[in-house]
C-alpha positions in Angstrom: 0.0 0.0 0.0 2.9 2.4 0.5 4.2 2.2 -3.1 1.0 3.5 -4.7 0.4 6.1 -2.0 4.0 7.3 -2.4 3.6 7.5 -6.2 0.4 9.5 -5.7 2.1 11.8 -3.3 5.2 12.4 -5.4 3.1 13.1 -8.5 1.0 15.7 -6.7 4.0 17.3 -5.0 5.8 17.6 -8.4 2.9 19.7 -9.5 2.9 22.1 -6.6 6.5 22.2 -5.4 7.3 25.6 -6.9 4.4 27.2 -5.1 5.5 26.4 -1.5 8.3 26.9 0.9 9.7 24.0 2.8 7.4 23.8 5.8 4.1 24.0 3.9 5.6 21.6 1.3 6.3 19.0 4.0 2.8 19.5 5.5 1.3 19.0 2.1 3.4 15.9 1.6 2.2 14.4 4.9 -1.4 15.3 4.1 -1.2 13.8 0.6 0.2 10.5 1.8 -2.5 10.2 4.4 -5.1 11.1 1.8 -3.7 8.5 -0.6 -3.9 5.8 2.1 -7.5 6.8 2.9 -8.4 6.6 -0.8 -6.8 3.1 -1.0 -8.9 2.0 2.0 -12.0 3.4 0.5 -11.3 1.5 -2.7 -10.8 -1.8 -0.8 -13.9 -1.3 1.3 -16.2 -0.3 -1.6 -14.5 -2.6 -4.1 -15.2 0.2 -6.5 -13.3 3.2 -7.8 -16.4 5.4 -7.4 -16.0 6.3 -3.7 -12.3 7.3 -3.9 -12.9 9.1 -7.2 -15.7 11.2 -5.6 -13.4 11.9 -2.6 -10.6 13.0 -4.9 -12.9 15.2 -6.8 -14.1 16.9 -3.6 -10.5 17.4 -2.6 -9.7 18.9 -6.0 -12.6 21.3 -5.7 -11.5 22.4 -2.3 -7.9 23.0 -3.5 -9.2 25.1 -6.4 -11.1 27.2 -3.9 -8.0 27.6 -1.8 -6.0 28.6 -4.9 -8.6 31.1 -6.1 -8.7 32.6 -2.6 -4.9 32.9 -2.3 -4.7 34.5 -5.7 -7.3 37.1 -4.6 -9.7 36.3 -7.4 
């Protein structure tokens, strides 16, 4: 379970690494690995991609809201 969660985390951190200083970057990394493990658990429990997909979509929407707020739009 750690390999896919790590791959998920690295892929997402590569996308945002230029936006953050070290401490927020590390906090994001910790949050992402926990989120990835939760998504894996949801997938195993539901035996379907739908639940983790919906959770990921909600996370993406929340992150877009944060980004828009930080940019002052």
